[in-house]
Backbone as a ProteinNet text record, in pm:
[ID]
protein_1_A
[PRIMARY]
MLPTDCPKWQSVYTYFRRWRRDGTWRRIHDALRAAVRRRAGRHKHPTAGCLDSQSVATTETAAPETRGCDWHKRVKGRKRHLLVDTQGLVMAVAVTTANVQDKVGALLALSGRGGAGKKLRRVWADGAYRSERGHLAAWLERHRINLEAVQPPAWQRGFTVLPRRWVVERTFGWLYQSRRLSKDYERLPETSEALIYVAMTRLMLRRLTLN
[TERTIARY]
-1085.3	-994.2	-1033.5	-1161.8	-1209.3	-1210.2	-1189.9	-1205.5	-1346.1	-1359	-1487.7	-1595	-1555.5	-1656.4	-1708	-1666.8	-1715.2	-1837.1	-1918.5	-2030.9	-1980.5	-2074.8	-2037.1	-1955.5	-1865.6	-1774.2	-1848.5	-1964.3	-2040.1	-2084.9	-2127.5	-2171.4	-2052.6	-1940.4	-1821.3	-1772.3	-1767	-1717.8	-1812.5	-1942.4	-2039	-2013.4	-1993	-1966	-1829.8	-1731.2	-1597.4	-1603.4	-1669.4	-1677.7	-1757.4	-1866.3	-1947.5	-1868.6	-1794.7	-1716.4	-1596.6	-1546.4	-1438.3	-1489.1	-1605.5	-1659.7	-1704.5	-1765.2	-1815.8	-1714.5	-1592.4	-1487.6	-1490.4	-1569.7	-1579.2	-1447.1	-1377.3	-1248	-1151.7	-1150	-1060.5	-1098.5	-1227.7	-1271.2	-1238.4	-1258.1	-1221.9	-1072	-994.1	-848.3	-804.1	-857.9	-816	-854.2	-970.7	-1011.9	-917.3	-874.8	-782.8	-643.8	-599.6	-468.7	-467.3	-575.8	-585.4	-579.1	-644.2	-642.6	-502.7	-432.4	-296.2	-203.5	-218.2	-133.8	-162.1	-288.4	-321.2	-263.8	-269.2	-212.8	-61.8	2.5	147.1	179.8	77.6	99.7	119.7	67.9	84.4	-51.3	-47.9	-170.2	-220.1	-351.2	-407.2	-372.8	-338.2	-300.4	-148.1	-79.9	66.6	111.9	229.1	289.6	407	451.7	564.8	537.8	597.7	577.1	690.2	674.7	776	706.4	770.8	709.1	801.8	744.6	824.5	730.3	787.7	708.5	768.4	686	727.7	663.8	744	692.8	668	550.6	514.5	460.2	486.2	436.5	287.6	219.2	78	61	-62	-95.5	-174.3	-210.9	-284.6	-426.9	-475.4	-611.1	-619.8	-507.9	-509.7	-550.9	-632.3	-672.9	-548.8	-534	-411	-377.5	-479.1	-452.6	-406.5	-411.4	-368.1	-229.7	-160.1	-25.1	75.2	198	305.3	438.4	546.5	680.4	767.2	822.7	923.2	1058.2	1117.8	1240.8	1357.8	1353.9	1462.7	1464	1345.4	1335.5	1314.9	1292.4	1267	1144.6	1038	913.3	800.6	720.1	600.6	479.8	410.8	295.4	249.6	242.6	192.7	290.6	264.3	350.1	263.5	307.5	238.8	311.6	240.3	296.5	239.3	326.1	280.5	327.6	236.7	269.4	238.2	339.8	321.3	364.6	317.5	361.7	493.2	542.7	673.6	671.6	553.4	542.4	526.6	520.3	503.1	358.1	263.9	121.7	81.9	2.8	-31.2	-124	-87.9	-173.5	-248.6	-183.9	-247.9	-173.9	-245.4	-185.3	-244.5	-161.6	-206.1	-140.7	-219.8	-167.9	-182.6	-71.7	-69.7	-0.8	3.8	85.2	232.3	313	451.3	536	491.4	570.5	543.2	454.5	426.7	545.9	590.2	703.4	670.5	774.4	755.8	693.3	732.2	678.8	529.5	485.4	341.8	266.2	319.5	255.9	256.1	363.5	371.3	261.9	237.6	133.1	-4.8	-27	-153.9	-170.9	-63.8	-72.2	-91.2	-14.6	-25.4	-161.5	-213.8	-344.6	-456.1	-433.4	-536	-518.4	-437.8	-411.7	-532.6	-626.2	-749	-727.1	-830	-823.2	-718.9	-683.3	-583.8	-447.2	-422.1	-292.2	-295.1	-397	-409.4	-300.7	-235.7	-128.1	10.3	15.8	143.7	228.1	352.5	440.8	577.1	615.9	746.8	733.2	798.5	797.3	939.5	983.4	1114.5	1096.9	1186.7	1179.5	1318.5	1330.8	1462.3	1480.3	1596.9	1631.5	1546.5	1476.9	1395.1	1279.1	1241.4	1126.8	1168.6	1295.7	1341.8	1344.6	1287	1286	1250.5	1313.2	1282.9	1169	1134.4	1029.4	937	822.9	730.3	604.8	511.7	381.9	396.1	483.1	498.8	556.2	659.7	720.8	620.7	541.8	442	334.3	293.6	190.3	241.6	364.4	422.3	432.8	474	485.5	348.5	250.4	115.7	56.5	90.6	37.1	135	241.7	340.3	396.6	433.2	494.2	638.2	730.9	872.4	912.4	960.3	1006.9	1158.2	1205.7	1349	1402.1	1497.7	1555	1658.9	1646.1	1742.6	1817.8	1944.9	2024.8	2144.9	2191.3	2309	2434.4	2537.5	2663.5	2721.4	2795.3	2850.6	2942.3	3007.6	3101.5	3033.6	2904.6	2834.4	2814.2	2840.3	2815.7	2727.7	2625.5	2537.3	2428	2355.2	2240.2	2284.7	2212	2233.8	2102	2083	1962.5	1978.5	1887.3	1895.8	1799.7	1840.2	1752.3	1618.2	1511.9	1376.3	1319	1395.2	1342	1314.9	1382.6	1361.4	1218.9	1153.8	1018.5	921.8	921.8	830.2	872.3	1003.3	1048.6	996.9	991.2	935.8	788.1	716.2	573.9	554.4	638.3	630.9	653.4	744.3	768	645.2	575.9	450.9	349	337.4	238.8	271.6	400.6	439.8	402.8	376.4	336.6	193.5	118	-17	-10.7	-64.1	-56.4	-112.5	-220.8	-286.5	-205.3	-106.7	-26	116.5	148.6	282.3	305.8	195.1	192.9	60.3	47.7	-80	-168.1	-264.6	-352.3	-481.4	-501.2	-631.1	-646.6	-771.5	-799.9	-791	-832.9	-837.3	-743	-674.8	-589.6	-666.8	-793.5	-874.1	-889.9	-900	-909.1	-777.4	-666.4	-534.7	-520.1	-564.1	-557.4	-640.7	-762	-848.9	-785.6	-719.9	-658.2	-540.7	-472.4	-365.6	-423.5	-536.2	-602	-652.1	-700.3	-746.8	-629.9	-516.6	-399.3	-350	-346.4	-303.2	-406.1	-533.9	-638.4	-615.2	-583.3	-555.7	-435.8	-330.1	-210	-239.8	-316.4	-344.7	-439.8	-534.1	-623.1	-543.5	-443.5	-359.6	-282.8	-234.8	-164.5	-254.1	-377.1	-468.5	-520.4	-530	-584.8	-480.7	-356.3	-252.9	-171.8	-166.1	-85.4	-166.2
92.7	-17.9	-86.1	-84.3	-152.6	-303.3	-381.5	-527.2	-561.1	-673.4	-710.3	-742	-770.4	-802	-677.3	-558.4	-433.3	-383	-298.5	-237.1	-143.9	-79.4	16.3	129.4	186.3	286.1	408.1	439.9	555	534.3	412.6	383	385.1	326.7	322.9	464.7	546.6	682.3	765.6	741.6	815.4	791.5	666.1	635.5	687.3	673.8	725.3	875	951	1095.6	1132	1060.3	1089.1	1063.9	952.6	919.4	1012	1064.2	1162.9	1291	1333.4	1460.5	1454.5	1341.9	1335.1	1277.2	1246.1	1200.1	1053	973.8	830.7	759.3	790.4	725.4	752	875.3	911.3	837.5	827.2	759.4	610.8	547.7	405.6	388.1	473.9	468.1	484.5	583	609.8	496	435.4	322.3	203.9	180	69.2	98.2	223.2	257.3	232.4	268.6	244	94.1	13	-132.3	-190.2	-140.6	-187.7	-150.4	-30.6	12.7	-69.6	-96.2	-178	-318.3	-374.5	-508.5	-507.6	-395.6	-384.1	-347.7	-337.8	-305.7	-158.6	-73.5	70	136.7	255.9	332.1	379.5	390	427.5	570.9	655.7	793.2	807.5	829.1	842	967.1	956.6	1072.7	1127.4	1053.4	1096.6	1060.3	1136.6	1110.2	1165.1	1152.6	1198.1	1270.8	1373.2	1461.1	1478.9	1472.7	1496.6	1522.5	1560.9	1588.4	1515	1496.7	1427.8	1498.4	1539.9	1602.4	1495.9	1499.3	1400.1	1472.1	1415.4	1473.1	1445.9	1535.8	1517.6	1490.1	1456.7	1440.6	1563	1565.1	1679.5	1687.6	1581.8	1585.5	1674.3	1702.5	1785.1	1927.8	1985.2	2124.8	2214	2304.7	2386	2461.8	2510	2588.3	2502.1	2368.9	2279.2	2221.9	2274.9	2228.6	2342	2304.4	2401.5	2335.4	2410.3	2358.2	2359	2244.4	2233.9	2240.6	2360.5	2378.9	2305.1	2282.4	2209.7	2063.8	2002.9	1862.6	1850.7	1964.3	1966.3	1881.9	1904.9	1831.9	1932.6	1910.9	1992.2	1910.2	1952.7	1876.5	1918.1	1820.6	1844.7	1791.2	1829.5	1786.4	1720	1601.5	1529.6	1554.5	1609.5	1634.2	1528.5	1444.5	1332.9	1349.3	1323.8	1309.7	1166.7	1092.2	951.1	926.2	814.5	777.2	701.7	649.5	583.6	448.8	399	276.1	304	431.4	467.4	475.8	463.8	473.7	620.9	654.5	793.8	848.8	964.3	1038	1148.9	1212.2	1318.9	1338.9	1384.8	1412.3	1541.1	1618.8	1738.8	1739.4	1752.6	1758.2	1901.1	1958.8	2097.2	2105.4	2223.7	2244	2224.6	2185.4	2149.6	2268.3	2389.8	2506.5	2555.5	2490.4	2527.9	2489.3	2580.1	2553.3	2442.2	2369.9	2258	2302.8	2418.9	2466.2	2493	2544.7	2569.8	2437.9	2343.6	2212.2	2139.4	2155.8	2092.9	2145.8	2274	2334.7	2281.3	2260.8	2203.9	2060.9	1980.9	1841.7	1832.8	1910.4	1907.1	1957	2058.7	2111.7	2012.1	1923.5	1826.5	1691.3	1683.1	1552.1	1497.9	1582.7	1538.8	1487.4	1420	1369.4	1262.1	1191.6	1084.8	1138.7	1267.1	1325.4	1418.1	1404.9	1498.3	1480.5	1364.2	1340.6	1362.4	1407.5	1426.5	1531.7	1495.2	1587.2	1603.2	1510.7	1520.5	1478.7	1556.9	1528.4	1539.8	1439.3	1443	1484	1566.3	1613.8	1655.2	1694.4	1740.5	1888.5	1938.4	2074	2181.5	2149.5	2249.7	2298.2	2220	2256.1	2333.4	2337.7	2399	2550.4	2618.2	2763.7	2811.5	2918.3	2976.7	3078.2	3117.4	3216.5	3170.7	3236.8	3204.3	3136	3114.9	3056.8	2914.3	2833.8	2696	2689	2767.8	2768.1	2812.5	2915.1	2963.7	2859.1	2789.9	2686.3	2571.1	2527.3	2417.7	2454.3	2577.5	2621.9	2627.2	2673	2685	2547.6	2446.3	2311.6	2220.5	2280.1	2207.8	2084.4	2105.2	1999.4	2038.8	1949.4	1974.8	1916	2002.4	1956	1941.4	1820.5	1789.9	1761.7	1842.2	1825.5	1714.1	1621.4	1511.8	1537.8	1571.3	1606	1512.6	1490.7	1405.2	1474.3	1397.3	1458.8	1548.9	1649.1	1745.3	1677.9	1568.5	1503.1	1405.7	1381.1	1280.6	1327.3	1239.9	1267.7	1156	1194.7	1095.6	1052.8	948.8	902.4	826	847.1	769.3	758.3	647	627.5	703.5	796.8	879.8	829.3	836.6	792.5	866.7	793.1	846.6	886.1	958.9	1006.4	893.5	780.5	670.5	615.5	638.9	584.3	644.1	775.7	838.2	810.7	796.1	760.3	622.1	530.6	397.9	407.7	497.7	514.9	563.6	657.1	700.6	582	492.9	373.2	283.9	270.1	191.8	251.4	383.2	448.1	427.4	426.2	407.2	268.6	174.8	41.4	39	145.1	156.8	223.4	157.8	210.5	351.5	376.3	505.9	617.8	580.9	680.6	689.9	612.3	621	758.2	824	961.1	1018.4	1149.2	1208.6	1222.4	1131.6	1129.8	1209	1264	1318.9	1465.2	1503.2	1642.2	1730.8	1679.8	1759	1702.9	1789.5	1742.1	1664.2	1699.2	1627.5	1480.4	1452.7	1313.6	1241	1308.9	1250.2	1215.1	1303.3	1276	1154.3	1145.8	1032.1	900.9	901.2	778.2	734.7	829.1	791.7	719.3	769.3	700.1	562.4	550.7	421.6	323.1	370.2	283.3	234.9	324.6	284.1	194.2	213.4	123.3	-18.4	-31.2	-163.2	-227	-149.4	-201.5	-248.7	-170.1	-205.7	-324.5	-335.9	-452.1	-580.9	-573.7	-691.8	-728.1	-629.2	-658.8	-725	-675.8	-726.9	-867	-899.2	-1027.5	-1136.4	-1094.2	-1192.7	-1230	-1143	-1169.9	-1244.3
-2380.9	-2348.2	-2217.7	-2184.8	-2065.4	-2086.8	-1980.9	-1993.3	-2040.6	-2106.9	-2167.7	-2064.1	-1939.3	-1838.2	-1766.9	-1811.8	-1753.9	-1830.9	-1767.7	-1840.2	-1949.6	-2017.4	-2119.8	-2057.4	-2136.8	-2081.8	-2028.5	-2087.8	-2039.2	-1894.5	-1861.7	-1725.2	-1629	-1670.8	-1585.7	-1558.3	-1661.4	-1643.7	-1557	-1569.7	-1487.6	-1339.3	-1303	-1162.2	-1119.2	-1207.6	-1174	-1146.1	-1233	-1216	-1091.7	-1066.7	-948.6	-821.9	-817.3	-698.1	-682.2	-794.1	-785.3	-722.1	-764.3	-716.7	-570.7	-528.8	-390.8	-292.2	-339.4	-249.6	-215.5	-287.1	-256	-276.1	-386	-409.7	-295.4	-246.2	-136.2	-7.9	20.5	142.8	139.1	24.2	9.9	32.8	-31.4	-19.5	125.8	195.2	332.8	427.2	403.9	487.5	468.9	345.5	319.3	375.1	367.4	424	574	641.6	785.1	814.2	730	750.2	728.7	625.8	598.9	713.8	766.5	877.7	1003.7	1030.4	1148	1134.8	1014.3	994.4	1019.3	989.7	1012.5	1157	1242.1	1382.5	1409.4	1320.9	1336.9	1359.7	1418	1437.5	1301.3	1288	1158.3	1118.6	1216.2	1186	1193.4	1081.3	1082.1	1157	1218.3	1284.4	1203.6	1103	1020.4	875.2	785.5	644.2	560.2	430.9	335.7	221.7	171.7	72.7	-46.6	-165.7	-286.5	-403.1	-515.8	-636.1	-755	-856.2	-978.1	-1097.1	-1191.9	-1313.1	-1418.9	-1481	-1582.4	-1704.9	-1818.8	-1943.6	-1958.5	-2026.7	-2057.1	-2206.2	-2243.2	-2383.9	-2429.6	-2554.5	-2609.1	-2555.6	-2490.6	-2436.4	-2312.6	-2247.9	-2127.3	-2161.2	-2076.4	-2096.4	-2095.4	-2192.2	-2202.4	-2074.5	-2003.4	-1882.1	-1766	-1782.2	-1673.9	-1699.4	-1799.6	-1831.8	-1813.3	-1782.7	-1768.3	-1797.7	-1784.8	-1814.3	-1688.9	-1658.4	-1553.8	-1624	-1626.3	-1703.1	-1641.4	-1511	-1445.9	-1490.6	-1499.9	-1543.8	-1694.3	-1760.5	-1904.8	-1939.3	-1863.9	-1883.3	-1901.8	-2004.6	-2026.4	-1987	-1885.2	-1841	-1703.4	-1611.9	-1477.4	-1374	-1251	-1141.6	-1034.1	-989.7	-882.6	-751	-655.4	-523	-428.4	-373.7	-289.9	-146.1	-54.3	87.2	124.9	167.7	201.2	345	402.2	536.7	526.7	636.8	636.4	566.3	530.9	452.9	303.7	268.1	128.1	84.6	177.9	144.8	137.1	36.5	10.1	118.3	171.1	263.4	191.3	95.6	19.3	-111.6	-212.4	-343	-397.7	-464.2	-534.4	-672.1	-776	-912.4	-962.3	-1005.9	-1051.7	-1187.4	-1244	-1363.2	-1325.5	-1422.4	-1393.2	-1350.1	-1378.7	-1342.1	-1199.4	-1127	-988.5	-900.5	-814.9	-727.1	-627.7	-588.6	-496.1	-364	-315.8	-187.6	-195.7	-309.7	-328	-335.1	-411.7	-420.4	-288	-211	-79	12.3	5.9	88.2	49.9	-79.8	-125.7	-74.9	-85.4	-40.4	110.6	185.2	331.2	377.8	311	348.9	319.7	221.7	185.3	249.5	354.9	416.2	490.6	527.7	592.2	732.7	784.5	920.9	940.8	833.1	844.9	884.4	857.9	889.6	1009.1	1093.4	1205.5	1310.2	1313.6	1410.1	1350.1	1225.1	1156.4	1227.2	1261	1331.4	1265.7	1178.1	1112	966.4	880.5	737.6	684.9	610.1	545.5	399	349.8	211.6	166.3	40	-6.6	24.4	-6.5	31.3	-33.1	-143.1	-211.9	-126	-26.4	57.5	182.5	211.5	335.7	322.7	421.4	423	562.8	603.4	733.9	726.4	603.5	585.2	473.1	459.5	352.3	402.8	310.9	347.3	400	336.1	380.5	521.2	548.5	681.4	787.5	755.5	851.7	876.2	769.9	784.2	870	845.5	923.3	1070.8	1097.1	1236.1	1304	1231	1287.1	1319.7	1240.1	1262.7	1336.7	1386.3	1468.3	1396.2	1270	1190	1160.3	1189	1164.7	1029	939.4	809.3	814.3	790.6	797.3	657.2	611.9	478.7	479.5	386.2	369.5	240.3	252.4	135.9	123.3	1	-17.9	34.9	68.4	112.4	3.6	44.4	-50.8	-152.4	-111.6	-201.7	-297.9	-278.7	-358.1	-501.1	-596.8	-737.5	-794.1	-871.1	-929.9	-833.7	-874.9	-797.2	-673.9	-564.7	-443.8	-369.1	-299.9	-220.3	-89.2	-63.6	56.1	162.6	289.1	398.3	393.6	422.5	430.1	293.8	214	86.6	-11.7	3.9	-89.4	-79.5	33.5	53.6	-47.9	-63.5	-157.5	-301.6	-325	-459.6	-498.7	-403.1	-431.3	-465.1	-397.4	-427.3	-570.2	-614.9	-754.1	-848.1	-810.1	-890.2	-896.4	-783.4	-782.9	-879.6	-879.5	-965.1	-1112.7	-1146.1	-1285.1	-1337.6	-1249.2	-1292.5	-1346	-1319.8	-1374	-1511.1	-1611.8	-1748.3	-1757.4	-1686.5	-1696.2	-1630.8	-1548.5	-1479.5	-1532.8	-1636.2	-1694.7	-1757.1	-1791	-1839.4	-1791.8	-1789.4	-1748.9	-1872.6	-1885.5	-2001.7	-1981.2	-1862.1	-1825.6	-1865.7	-1891.4	-1925.1	-1802	-1686.2	-1564.5	-1458.3	-1381.9	-1272.2	-1166.6	-1144.5	-1045.7	-1082.2	-1211.5	-1256.2	-1231.5	-1254.1	-1228.2	-1080.5	-991.9	-848.5	-812.5	-868.7	-839.7	-884.8	-1000.5	-1051	-965	-902.4	-809.6	-689.1	-638.1	-526.8	-570.1	-693	-743.5	-753.8	-806.8	-820.2	-684.6	-585.6	-451.9	-384.8	-415.2	-363.5	-413.1	-539.8	-596.9	-528.5	-506.4	-441.4	-299.7	-223.4	-85.2	-75.4	-169.6	-170.7	-192.1	-278.2	-302	-175.3	-103.4	20	122.6	132.4	233	199.2	71.6	31.7	8.8	-23.1	-52.7	71.5	171.3	289.9	395.8
[MASK]
+++++++++++++++++++++++++++++++++++++++++++++++++++++++++++++++++++++++++++++++++++++++++++++++++++++++++++++++++++++++++++++++++++++++++++++++++++++++++++++++++++++++++++++++++++++++++++++++++++++++++++++++++++

């Protein structure tokens, strides 16, 4: 389903896979995020961010060992763990089986933030990530990152927009606008991660060229 002005799919996929493996997609994405932040008058290295996960269904093409069940969301597939800055731009992503706990996925995403997140000191998330003990708590303490849980009021019923957390929810909405990310169609989680960086690259290029 490539546009007609593209080369043969074998050539396109060869470059996509090569750039996925050597980190080219990630480097392009990070360079553009720094440019978008500078245009907004911000330092290229964020000091605060937001963390959340999203369970998405897979297709039969996904490798069986890369799928799981999120019984809370009633989704069979994979889970996207996103760390974004305060503008909703992706800092790191980890795609796991859907049955992986949020704290484990959070640790994967935070560990993969790279040099762009070296100044990160505060992260907002929901109550599922809060803990005084465990690997995530120890990792946050070791890297001097404060995780602040944003929870709805006890009297609240139904959906409500929560401070800070809405930023990462909006990013998930941006990703859903990409046909390839409306569901996880990929055989490997690594390919899913690369496509998220590609989708955000497209979004940031539009910002830089249209504004």
